[in-house]
C-alpha positions as CSV (number, residue, x, y, z in Angstrom):
1,M,1.4,0.8,7.8
2,I,0.8,-1.3,4.7
3,D,-1.6,0.2,2.2
4,Y,-3.5,-2.9,1.0
5,K,-5.1,-2.4,-2.4
6,K,-8.6,-3.2,-3.6
7,D,-8.9,-5.4,-6.6
8,N,-10.0,-2.5,-8.8
9,E,-6.9,-0.6,-7.7
10,I,-4.7,-3.6,-8.6
11,K,-6.4,-3.6,-12.0
12,I,-5.3,0.0,-12.5
13,M,-1.8,-1.0,-11.5
14,Q,-1.9,-3.9,-14.0
15,E,-2.6,-1.3,-16.7
16,G,0.3,0.8,-15.5
17,G,2.5,-2.3,-15.3
18,L,1.7,-3.1,-19.0
19,I,2.9,0.4,-19.9
20,L,6.1,-0.1,-17.9
21,T,6.7,-3.6,-19.4
22,E,6.4,-2.1,-22.9
23,I,8.8,0.7,-22.0
24,M,11.4,-1.5,-20.3
25,N,11.4,-4.0,-23.2
26,L,11.9,-1.1,-25.6
27,L,14.7,0.4,-23.6
28,L,16.5,-3.0,-23.2
29,D,16.2,-3.5,-27.0
30,R,17.7,0.0,-27.6
31,A,20.5,-0.5,-25.2
32,R,23.2,-1.2,-27.8
33,V,26.9,-0.4,-28.2
34,G,27.3,3.4,-28.8
35,V,24.0,4.4,-27.3
36,S,24.2,6.8,-24.4
37,M,22.4,6.6,-21.1
38,I,20.8,10.0,-21.5
39,E,19.4,8.9,-24.9
40,L,17.6,6.0,-23.2
41,D,16.3,8.3,-20.5
42,R,14.8,10.7,-23.0
43,L,13.2,7.8,-24.9
44,A,11.7,6.5,-21.7
45,E,10.1,9.8,-20.8
46,K,8.7,10.3,-24.3
47,E,7.2,6.8,-24.5
48,I,5.8,6.9,-20.9
49,I,4.0,10.2,-21.6
50,Q,2.7,9.0,-25.0
51,R,1.0,6.1,-23.2
52,G,-0.7,8.3,-20.7
53,G,1.6,7.9,-17.8
54,E,4.2,9.9,-16.0
55,P,7.8,9.0,-15.0
56,S,7.6,7.8,-11.4
57,F,11.2,8.7,-10.7
58,K,10.7,12.4,-11.5
59,K,8.3,12.5,-8.6
60,V,11.2,11.6,-6.2
61,P,12.4,14.9,-4.6
62,G,15.6,16.0,-6.2
63,Y,15.7,13.3,-8.9
64,K,15.3,14.8,-12.5
65,W,15.4,11.7,-14.7
66,S,13.0,9.0,-15.8
67,I,15.3,6.1,-15.4
68,C,18.2,5.0,-13.3
69,A,21.1,3.8,-15.4
70,C,23.4,1.2,-13.7
71,V,26.4,0.2,-15.8
72,N,28.9,-2.5,-14.5
73,E,29.9,-1.5,-11.0
74,V,26.9,0.8,-10.4
75,V,24.4,-0.9,-8.1
76,V,21.4,1.5,-8.0
77,H,20.4,5.1,-8.6
78,G,22.8,5.7,-11.5
79,I,22.1,9.1,-13.1
80,P,21.8,8.7,-16.9
81,D,24.5,10.8,-18.6
82,N,26.5,10.9,-21.8
83,Y,28.2,7.6,-21.1
84,Q,28.0,5.4,-24.3
85,I,27.6,1.7,-23.9
86,K,30.6,-0.4,-24.7
87,A,30.8,-4.0,-25.8
88,G,30.6,-6.3,-22.9
89,D,29.0,-3.8,-20.5
90,A,26.4,-5.0,-18.0
91,V,23.7,-2.4,-18.4
92,G,20.9,-2.2,-15.8
93,I,17.8,-0.1,-16.3
94,D,15.5,0.8,-13.5
95,C,12.2,2.6,-14.4
96,G,8.9,3.4,-12.9
97,V,5.5,4.5,-14.3
98,Y,2.9,6.5,-12.5
99,Y,-0.5,5.8,-14.0
100,N,-4.0,6.9,-12.8
101,G,-2.7,7.4,-9.2
102,F,-0.5,4.4,-8.8
103,H,3.2,3.5,-9.4
104,T,4.7,0.4,-10.8
105,D,8.5,-0.3,-10.6
106,A,10.8,-2.7,-12.6
107,S,14.5,-3.2,-13.3
108,W,16.5,-5.5,-15.5
109,T,20.2,-6.0,-16.3
110,V,21.6,-7.3,-19.6
111,R,25.0,-7.8,-21.3
112,V,25.4,-5.6,-24.3
113,G,27.7,-6.9,-27.1
114,S,30.6,-9.2,-26.5
115,G,33.5,-8.6,-24.1
116,S,36.3,-10.5,-22.5
117,Q,34.3,-12.0,-19.7
118,D,31.1,-12.9,-21.4
119,G,30.8,-16.4,-19.8
120,A,31.3,-15.1,-16.3
121,L,28.9,-12.2,-16.8
122,D,26.2,-14.4,-18.4
123,R,26.4,-16.8,-15.4
124,F,26.1,-13.9,-13.0
125,L,23.0,-12.4,-14.8
126,A,21.4,-15.8,-15.1
127,S,21.6,-16.3,-11.4
128,G,19.8,-13.0,-10.8
129,R,17.0,-13.9,-13.2
130,K,16.6,-17.2,-11.5
131,A,16.6,-15.6,-8.0
132,L,13.8,-13.2,-9.1
133,T,11.7,-16.0,-10.6
134,S,12.2,-18.1,-7.4
135,A,11.2,-15.1,-5.2
136,L,8.1,-14.3,-7.2
137,K,6.9,-17.9,-6.8
138,E,6.9,-17.3,-3.0
139,V,4.5,-14.4,-3.3
140,V,1.3,-16.4,-2.4
141,P,-1.3,-15.8,0.3
142,G,-0.2,-17.5,3.6
143,N,3.5,-17.2,2.9
144,Y,5.6,-14.6,4.6
145,I,8.0,-11.9,3.3
146,Y,10.7,-14.1,4.9
147,D,10.0,-16.8,2.2
148,V,10.5,-14.2,-0.5
149,S,13.8,-13.0,1.0
150,K,15.0,-16.6,1.6
151,A,14.4,-17.5,-2.1
152,I,16.6,-14.6,-3.2
153,Q,19.4,-15.2,-0.7
154,T,19.5,-18.9,-1.4
155,E,19.7,-18.5,-5.2
156,V,22.3,-15.7,-5.1
157,E,24.6,-17.2,-2.5
158,S,24.4,-20.7,-3.8
159,A,25.8,-19.3,-7.1
160,G,28.7,-17.8,-5.3
161,Y,27.6,-14.1,-5.3
162,S,26.7,-11.5,-2.7
163,V,23.3,-10.0,-1.7
164,V,23.5,-6.3,-1.1
165,K,22.0,-5.9,2.4
166,S,21.8,-2.2,2.6
167,L,19.3,-1.9,-0.3
168,I,15.9,-3.7,-0.4
169,G,12.6,-4.2,-2.2
170,H,9.5,-2.5,-1.0
171,G,5.7,-2.2,-1.3
172,V,4.5,0.1,-4.1
173,G,1.3,1.8,-5.0
174,R,0.1,5.4,-4.3
175,S,3.7,6.0,-3.3
176,L,6.8,4.7,-5.1
177,H,8.2,3.3,-1.9
178,E,5.7,1.8,0.6
179,E,5.7,-0.7,3.4
180,P,6.6,-3.5,3.8
181,E,10.3,-3.8,3.4
182,I,11.3,-6.8,1.3
183,P,15.0,-7.6,1.9
184,G,16.9,-10.0,-0.3
185,F,18.1,-11.8,2.8
186,T,16.5,-13.3,5.8
187,R,16.5,-11.6,9.2
188,G,14.7,-12.6,12.4
189,Q,12.0,-15.3,12.5
190,R,9.7,-16.1,9.6
191,E,6.5,-15.5,11.6
192,D,7.8,-12.0,12.7
193,T,7.8,-10.8,9.1
194,V,4.7,-9.7,7.2
195,M,2.3,-12.4,6.1
196,I,1.3,-12.2,2.4
197,K,-2.4,-11.6,1.9
198,P,-4.7,-10.1,-0.8
199,G,-4.2,-6.4,-1.3
200,L,-0.4,-6.6,-1.0
201,V,1.5,-5.1,-4.0
202,A,5.3,-5.4,-3.9
203,A,8.3,-4.5,-5.9
204,V,10.5,-7.5,-5.4
205,E,14.1,-6.7,-6.0
206,V,17.2,-8.9,-6.5
207,I,20.2,-6.6,-5.8
208,Y,23.4,-8.5,-5.8
209,N,27.1,-8.3,-6.6
210,M,29.6,-10.4,-8.4
211,G,32.1,-9.7,-5.6
212,G,31.6,-8.5,-2.1
213,A,28.3,-7.1,-0.7
214,D,29.7,-3.7,0.4
215,V,28.6,-0.6,-1.5
216,V,29.6,3.1,-1.5
217,Y,28.5,6.3,-3.1
218,K,30.2,7.0,-6.4
219,G,31.3,10.6,-6.9
220,N,29.4,13.4,-5.3
221,D,26.0,13.4,-7.0
222,G,24.3,12.1,-3.9
223,W,22.5,9.3,-5.9
224,T,24.8,6.8,-7.6
225,I,25.8,3.8,-5.5
226,K,28.5,1.4,-6.7
227,T,30.2,-1.7,-5.4
228,K,33.0,-1.0,-3.0
229,D,35.4,-3.4,-4.8
230,D,34.4,-2.1,-8.3
231,K,33.1,-5.5,-9.4
232,I,29.9,-5.9,-11.4
233,S,26.5,-5.6,-9.8
234,G,23.1,-6.7,-11.1
235,L,19.5,-5.7,-10.5
236,F,16.3,-7.5,-11.3
237,E,12.9,-6.2,-10.1
238,A,9.3,-6.9,-10.8
239,T,6.0,-5.6,-9.4
240,V,3.6,-8.2,-8.2
241,G,0.1,-7.9,-6.8
242,V,-2.0,-10.2,-4.7
243,S,-5.7,-9.9,-5.5
244,N,-8.7,-11.8,-4.2
245,H,-8.6,-13.7,-7.5
246,G,-5.0,-14.7,-7.5
247,V,-1.4,-13.4,-7.9
248,L,-0.8,-11.1,-10.8
249,L,2.6,-10.3,-12.2
250,L,2.2,-6.7,-13.1
251,T,5.5,-6.2,-15.0
252,K,6.8,-9.0,-17.2
253,I,10.2,-7.8,-18.4
254,N,11.7,-10.2,-21.0
255,G,9.4,-12.9,-20.0
256,T,9.7,-12.7,-16.2
257,S,8.0,-15.6,-14.7
258,G,6.3,-16.2,-11.4
259,N,2.9,-17.4,-10.2
260,N,1.2,-14.9,-12.6
261,R,-2.2,-16.5,-12.3
262,E,-5.6,-15.1,-11.9
263,N,-8.1,-17.5,-10.3
264,R,-11.7,-17.1,-11.3
265,P,-14.7,-18.8,-9.8
266,G,-14.9,-22.2,-11.3
267,N,-11.3,-22.4,-12.3
């Protein structure tokens, strides 16, 4: 069952999303050659708490960290460790903030420093950013989740990359993961998916690979998922809320764009 939020609840989530935006932009700025993943994790926890929030991910049973750190072939749920960023790495950071009873969730992937495949990596990451922007523009009342999924799949596959079909976006709010499911690919008929209407708050995710779509667990930590072919993966995610006054982009990592408009009477 979808937990549709009231406008005042979306307003609280907007405040939490601002905190998460600040944290994510800080972490991405600090993600430099020689910096370890655990350093970024500790920074995230400290900054979230200082702003009056709590790390969402620490509320997930069994997970003890404030971020997921996804470097190169790691797709999702990478545990932050002592790995130090190297020049040319694709570094993905996934983070959530729990604030006044509600979660917000966001991810972003960047190239750090210069490596041997900068051009190919930059094109890959640009396609993910474009896919997220296109998907967010489909989050409007009267559209369907199908439209969001189609936007992601179209952008990713037209660029020659693969959508990961075993991992998807989701609703977000009182729980970190809520209904509805928001896949990055279409399945079934448009009208059989959830219609977007006021009260829906979603974490829209672009999870895609430079090579094949297949993923496997890495090691035996029970969390880290990587590409099966060891090629680079990317993750871009934003939280968006549909209020009675318009569509609100609740996290705006590095200038994420979408509808992001709030309609007031008379506008």
